[in-house]
BAFI-3210 file (N, C-alpha, C; in Angstrom, 3 decimals, decimal comma, padded with zeros to 6 digits):
// residues 153
n [1|2|3|4|5|6|7|8|9|10|11|12|13|14|15|16|17|18|19|20|21|22|23|24|25|26|27|28|29|30|31|32|33|34|35|36|37|38|39|40|41|42|43|44|45|46|47|48|49|50|51|52|53|54|55|56|57|58|59|60|61|62|63|64|65|66|67|68|69|70|71|72|73|74|75|76|77|78|79|80|81|82|83|84|85|86|87|88|89|90|91|92|93|94|95|96|97|98|99|100|101|102|103|104|105|106|107|108|109|110|111|112|113|114|115|116|117|118|119|120|121|122|123|124|125|126|127|128|129|130|131|132|133|134|135|136|137|138|139|140|141|142|143|144|145|146|147|148|149|150|151|152|153]
n.u [104,634|104,518|105,023|102,697|100,791|101,650|101,237|098,431|097,734|098,713|097,016|094,670|095,035|093,544|091,692|093,366|094,397|091,987|091,339|093,353|092,568|090,073|090,854|092,520|090,664|088,818|090,482|091,093|088,508|087,873|089,856|088,974|086,607|087,762|088,971|086,687|085,195|086,779|088,617|091,327|092,136|091,756|093,519|095,941|095,971|096,331|098,795|099,094|098,608|096,353|093,341|092,406|090,557|091,783|092,672|090,327|089,021|090,832|090,700|088,036|088,095|090,010|088,807|086,340|087,319|088,589|086,428|084,271|085,725|087,156|085,046|084,019|086,237|086,423|084,101|084,527|083,606|083,552|086,312|088,942|088,682|088,036|090,396|092,164|091,283|092,264|094,997|096,215|095,896|097,412|099,918|100,405|100,475|102,752|104,876|104,616|103,838|104,862|107,459|109,552|109,896|111,266|112,557|113,177|111,602|109,780|106,996|106,456|105,024|105,677|106,508|104,160|102,281|103,525|103,346|100,536|100,118|101,546|100,006|097,599|098,393|098,820|096,177|095,027|096,370|095,770|093,065|089,796|089,452|088,403|086,347|084,451|082,141|082,383|083,409|081,357|079,203|080,229|080,192|077,480|076,581|074,903|076,064|076,907|074,486|074,417|072,802|071,940|071,198|068,133|067,308|065,187|062,247]
n.v [120,550|118,184|119,440|120,997|118,976|117,835|120,012|120,248|117,829|118,322|120,367|118,943|117,125|115,848|114,378|112,578|111,082|110,001|108,417|106,492|105,298|104,205|102,394|100,668|099,671|098,377|096,437|094,878|094,000|092,417|090,515|089,265|088,169|086,305|084,599|083,634|082,405|080,579|077,531|077,598|080,071|079,761|077,640|078,863|080,770|079,221|078,217|076,069|073,694|071,155|072,481|072,792|072,700|074,678|076,536|077,442|079,464|081,583|081,812|082,619|085,112|086,529|086,474|087,788|090,242|091,226|091,299|092,836|094,949|095,870|096,761|098,821|100,548|101,235|102,828|104,681|104,596|104,418|104,264|104,336|102,442|100,160|099,880|099,442|096,942|095,387|095,373|093,311|091,092|091,727|092,122|089,543|088,295|089,502|089,055|086,419|084,692|085,429|086,327|084,464|083,828|085,934|088,993|088,744|086,881|085,086|085,494|087,849|088,293|089,142|091,805|092,964|092,490|093,934|096,496|096,875|096,742|099,044|101,035|100,715|101,578|104,271|105,044|104,586|106,558|109,016|108,997|108,926|110,753|113,509|112,894|110,933|108,792|109,111|111,763|113,165|112,743|113,976|116,643|117,179|117,501|119,730|123,015|124,122|125,997|129,539|130,560|130,374|127,266|126,292|124,580|121,764|121,159]
n.w [065,868|067,453|069,832|070,119|070,440|072,858|074,523|074,405|075,595|078,145|078,974|079,145|081,228|083,268|081,781|080,467|082,639|083,541|081,329|081,490|083,924|083,187|081,197|082,675|084,585|082,872|081,743|084,013|084,645|082,374|082,627|084,943|083,896|082,135|083,974|085,210|083,163|081,792|081,938|081,668|082,682|085,461|085,929|085,299|087,305|089,647|089,199|087,388|088,692|089,903|090,948|094,393|097,495|099,083|097,254|096,129|097,588|097,264|094,492|094,153|095,470|093,904|091,361|091,884|092,838|090,550|088,701|089,970|091,162|088,910|087,260|088,891|089,035|086,346|085,857|087,769|090,451|093,898|093,725|094,864|096,938|095,423|093,937|096,021|096,925|094,906|095,250|097,016|095,330|093,037|094,213|095,105|092,585|091,457|093,373|094,324|092,265|089,607|090,064|090,183|087,524|086,435|084,896|082,206|080,874|078,338|078,254|079,626|082,006|084,605|084,226|083,211|085,274|087,320|086,239|086,241|089,008|089,784|088,472|089,846|092,375|091,776|091,172|093,688|095,136|093,807|093,261|091,671|089,575|087,454|085,612|086,609|088,380|091,110|091,331|090,111|091,882|094,151|093,357|093,226|095,759|097,769|098,557|101,899|103,697|104,193|106,070|109,528|111,076|112,466|115,366|115,379|117,186]
ca.u [103,446|104,592|104,921|101,276|100,107|102,011|100,574|097,015|097,642|098,938|095,796|093,639|095,661|092,497|091,127|094,368|094,393|090,729|091,438|094,167|091,728|089,062|091,538|092,945|089,474|088,275|091,400|090,876|087,197|087,936|090,685|088,055|085,754|088,568|089,100|085,383|084,608|087,674|089,406|092,727|092,358|091,889|094,767|097,048|095,929|096,873|100,118|099,078|098,272|094,923|092,805|091,775|089,736|092,539|092,772|089,020|088,782|091,674|090,157|086,807|088,484|090,677|087,813|085,405|088,042|088,787|085,143|083,588|086,663|087,425|083,877|083,951|087,327|086,095|083,136|084,978|082,720|084,326|087,509|090,083|088,383|088,142|091,819|092,760|090,940|093,087|096,418|096,731|095,914|098,559|101,157|100,587|100,881|104,130|105,892|104,472|103,636|105,711|108,804|110,548|110,124|112,238|112,190|113,463|110,852|109,127|105,599|106,456|103,988|106,152|106,477|102,772|101,677|104,127|102,754|099,172|100,270|101,951|098,852|096,647|098,910|098,536|094,742|094,804|096,915|095,185|091,614|089,076|089,561|087,311|085,272|084,077|080,913|082,766|083,511|080,019|078,405|080,788|079,764|076,048|076,264|074,660|076,951|076,223|073,776|074,987|071,872|072,055|070,187|067,334|067,018|063,777|061,793]
ca.v [119,719|117,379|120,377|121,340|117,805|117,737|121,108|119,883|116,780|118,957|121,102|117,956|116,110|115,077|113,434|111,525|110,219|109,250|107,390|105,417|104,613|103,417|101,277|099,756|099,002|097,460|095,306|094,030|093,374|091,342|089,449|088,549|087,344|085,178|083,663|083,052|081,660|079,593|076,683|078,009|081,178|079,214|076,865|079,820|081,405|078,333|077,768|074,848|072,519|070,881|073,286|072,101|073,562|075,836|077,531|077,922|080,761|082,560|082,001|083,409|086,491|087,140|086,670|088,840|091,520|091,698|091,627|093,944|096,069|096,405|097,525|100,049|101,426|101,717|103,929|105,638|104,559|103,839|103,917|104,018|101,180|099,095|099,703|098,865|095,513|094,730|095,368|091,996|090,207|092,057|091,852|088,096|087,966|089,945|088,512|084,986|083,893|085,745|086,750|083,427|083,836|086,977|090,066|088,453|085,721|085,310|085,934|089,176|088,378|089,950|093,213|093,411|092,513|095,056|097,712|096,980|097,087|100,453|101,860|100,661|102,474|105,634|105,269|104,713|107,826|110,206|108,913|108,526|111,731|114,453|112,315|109,688|108,904|109,685|113,215|113,687|112,751|114,986|117,961|117,366|117,791|121,174|123,700|124,454|127,274|130,594|130,864|129,452|126,239|126,327|123,220|121,378|120,719]
ca.w [065,875|068,659|070,944|070,256|070,992|074,274|075,231|074,527|076,614|079,442|079,306|079,449|082,079|083,944|080,824|080,236|083,818|083,534|080,291|082,077|084,909|082,479|080,535|083,734|085,111|081,861|081,654|085,190|084,504|081,379|083,209|085,814|083,040|081,652|085,095|085,489|082,055|081,177|082,835|081,530|083,606|086,814|085,964|085,338|088,625|090,672|088,809|086,608|089,485|090,013|092,049|095,504|098,340|099,572|096,193|095,683|098,231|096,575|093,146|094,263|095,789|092,748|090,309|092,311|092,887|089,184|088,066|090,629|091,272|087,575|086,819|089,684|088,594|085,005|085,920|088,766|091,617|095,003|092,967|095,737|097,611|094,419|093,636|097,226|096,940|093,884|095,619|097,425|094,164|092,191|094,955|095,007|091,215|091,231|094,277|094,589|091,059|088,453|090,460|089,866|086,079|086,151|083,979|080,807|080,392|077,045|078,368|080,249|083,033|085,725|083,844|083,077|086,610|088,042|085,686|086,760|090,419|089,835|088,101|090,952|093,415|091,304|091,353|095,139|095,610|093,189|093,198|090,469|088,501|087,227|084,804|087,271|089,184|092,414|091,189|089,801|093,104|095,054|092,881|093,402|097,161|097,867|099,505|103,152|103,675|105,026|107,137|110,675|111,159|113,698|115,798|115,380|118,502]
c.u [103,408|104,437|103,460|100,484|100,392|101,345|099,080|096,817|097,823|097,686|094,703|094,190|094,624|091,904|092,087|094,396|093,108|090,749|092,283|093,350|090,715|089,710|091,973|091,753|088,888|089,171|091,235|089,542|087,252|088,859|089,833|087,099|086,507|088,754|087,796|084,929|085,501|088,390|090,871|093,062|092,563|093,180|095,982|097,125|096,575|098,191|100,149|098,751|096,767|094,373|092,190|091,039|090,499|092,647|091,421|088,670|089,586|091,113|088,890|087,152|089,078|089,659|086,846|086,088|088,229|087,465|084,511|084,500|086,975|086,271|083,777|085,046|086,992|085,151|083,520|084,069|083,425|085,703|088,676|089,879|088,530|089,601|092,534|092,475|091,761|094,545|096,928|096,831|097,156|099,886|101,449|101,059|102,349|105,109|105,784|104,399|104,705|107,160|109,862|110,819|111,170|111,747|112,352|112,749|110,107|107,713|105,428|105,378|104,418|106,063|105,049|102,096|102,232|103,578|101,346|099,207|100,622|100,770|097,786|097,099|098,671|097,060|094,413|095,254|096,139|093,672|091,079|089,178|088,283|086,113|084,876|082,759|081,215|082,771|082,141|079,175|078,934|080,313|078,293|075,646|076,069|075,614|076,195|075,612|074,474|074,080|072,058|070,902|069,464|067,047|065,533|063,415|060,832]
c.v [118,845|118,260|120,766|120,188|117,670|118,835|120,816|118,802|117,359|119,708|120,132|116,804|115,242|114,022|112,279|110,558|109,403|108,145|106,211|104,608|103,701|102,198|100,225|098,976|098,007|096,233|094,345|093,299|092,205|090,210|088,613|087,667|086,120|084,142|082,930|082,076|080,594|078,777|077,100|079,148|080,697|078,417|077,782|080,485|080,535|077,705|076,428|073,591|072,312|071,669|072,411|073,125|074,801|076,933|078,105|079,259|081,861|082,859|082,843|084,864|087,193|087,440|087,793|090,205|092,086|092,105|092,872|095,161|096,698|097,239|098,853|101,042|102,029|102,910|104,975|105,736|103,799|103,400|103,542|102,693|100,004|098,828|099,056|097,365|094,720|094,550|094,015|091,009|090,463|091,872|090,354|087,684|088,330|089,140|087,008|084,141|084,176|086,089|085,731|083,320|084,863|087,965|089,699|087,213|086,087|085,862|087,286|089,351|089,231|091,434|093,746|093,494|093,663|096,386|097,920|097,341|098,557|101,368|101,849|101,549|103,935|105,965|105,408|106,078|109,034|110,152|108,685|109,507|112,522|113,821|110,949|109,896|109,463|111,210|113,833|113,778|113,759|116,378|118,222|117,620|119,294|121,813|124,032|125,848|128,268|130,937|129,897|128,484|126,358|124,903|122,955|120,808|119,599]
c.w [067,139|069,891|071,195|070,874|072,480|075,097|075,423|075,582|078,008|079,899|079,750|080,284|082,786|083,023|080,566|081,417|083,908|082,478|080,782|083,085|084,229|081,825|081,557|084,281|084,131|081,716|082,819|085,105|083,520|081,825|084,165|085,031|082,530|082,758|085,357|084,406|081,442|082,241|082,807|082,496|085,024|086,941|086,042|086,716|089,690|090,249|088,104|087,384|089,477|091,194|093,138|096,360|098,802|098,523|095,801|096,332|097,578|095,200|093,164|094,547|094,582|091,650|090,666|092,348|091,497|088,527|088,675|090,707|089,928|087,053|087,575|089,280|087,234|085,055|086,963|089,970|092,732|094,494|093,856|096,459|096,643|094,054|094,821|097,314|095,932|094,329|096,115|096,259|093,323|092,903|094,953|093,626|090,981|092,070|094,521|093,319|090,005|088,805|090,040|088,368|085,683|085,101|082,508|080,291|079,110|077,191|079,044|081,317|084,213|085,395|083,785|084,438|087,434|087,543|086,221|088,248|090,584|089,507|089,191|092,113|093,049|091,525|092,840|095,639|095,090|093,030|091,798|089,320|088,304|086,527|085,369|088,014|090,563|092,344|090,912|091,065|094,108|094,652|093,136|094,847|097,286|098,866|100,781|103,075|104,591|106,197|108,297|110,675|112,507|114,112|115,782|116,739|118,389]
res [m|l|h|d|l|l|r|r|l|e|v|h|r|d|l|v|l|d|m|l|r|v|y|l|g|a|g|l|f|f|r|g|l|a|l|l|l|t|d|e|g|l|r|q|l|v|g|g|t|t|p|d|v|s|f|s|g|i|a|v|y|v|t|a|a|h|l|v|g|g|a|l|i|t|v|g|l|y|t|r|l|a|a|l|a|q|l|p|v|l|m|g|a|v|f|l|v|h|w|r|e|g|l|l|s|a|n|q|s|l|e|f|s|a|l|v|l|f|l|l|l|i|v|c|a|f|g|s|g|r|w|s|l|d|a|r|w|r|r|e|v|p|p|p|s|d|r|p|q|h|p|t|v]
***
């Protein structure tokens, strides 16, 4: 029974990868909403300190990257670019914010941020997948004609 399930998943590998992309994008989008709509999200972003002007630019970038990038990743539109825009945010989260907490902290922020960073790298490397707007638009491009093109005068 398990063998049959694994075989079905192998046959539908594209669907599994697309499901991961959609879940990742939706998670980033909702994280952006949390940053936008709650004071707690912004406080957590700046490490519990009172936000000042230097952090407001970072907060705007992080929030916009998560909202816009997450939505684009979810539907698979400009997916690699959207994932690439997330990389500085997640590298900052892993190496500047959560690194000092270590791997064995109670909130597991380092592990989760590292997982999201890893998944974004996968999306950057492999693209949006078969069930995405990127793939749909690529398929709708008409193939080049076999007939020679005559220059217009």
